[in-house]
C-alpha positions, 0 to 999 in steps of 0.5 A: 490536571495531570491526567490530561497531560499523560493522556496527551503526552500519550496521544502524541506517542501513539501518533509518534510512532505510527508516523515514524516507525521504520517499515521492513522491507523482510516482512513487506516486500514479499510475492503476494497470495493473490488467487482472485479479486477479493477485499477484506476488513484492511485491504484488498486483493486484484488480478489484473491482464495488463501486458508484459509492462503493467508493472512499469505502467503501474508504476508511473501512476502509483508513484504519481500519486500523493505520499506513495513511495516505492518500498521495495523492489523495481521493475527489472526484479518483476515485484514492487512495494509501495508504502502510501501514508495518510493525510492527517496522521500518516497511517501507512498502507502498503502495496505489493506489486508482481507481474506474472506474465501478462498479470498484475497480482497486487495484494495492499494492507494496512499496517495499524488496525483491523479496518482501512475504512476500504481505503487500499480498495478504493487506492488500488481500484483508482490505480488499475483505472489509471491504467487502462487508461495510459 
């Protein structure tokens, strides 16, 4: 029976670490190297030609998304990094958006795991769709 309690304790500790681990802006808030639209195992990149106010508009969309907040940056800086956490466990995903002239360069990636089951690409595509309808 004590083995069950040890395993249960390890799961609780793992979930607590995932939910409570601090996010280091120096690690996640960097100019994204985006050369085109790509979806990979734990993230996605997108380039959107939207105009010089694109970052301001995307920030409004992102900040309205559930469980999403700004980790670092600002519209004035020309780059922002958002953290979005999954509903149940609280896995953090990081999305960095860089205003490059009329283009937005977007990099979304997960912190934990090798695969994100497409959630980063889906979230970014949803933000872009809302942005173009804005």
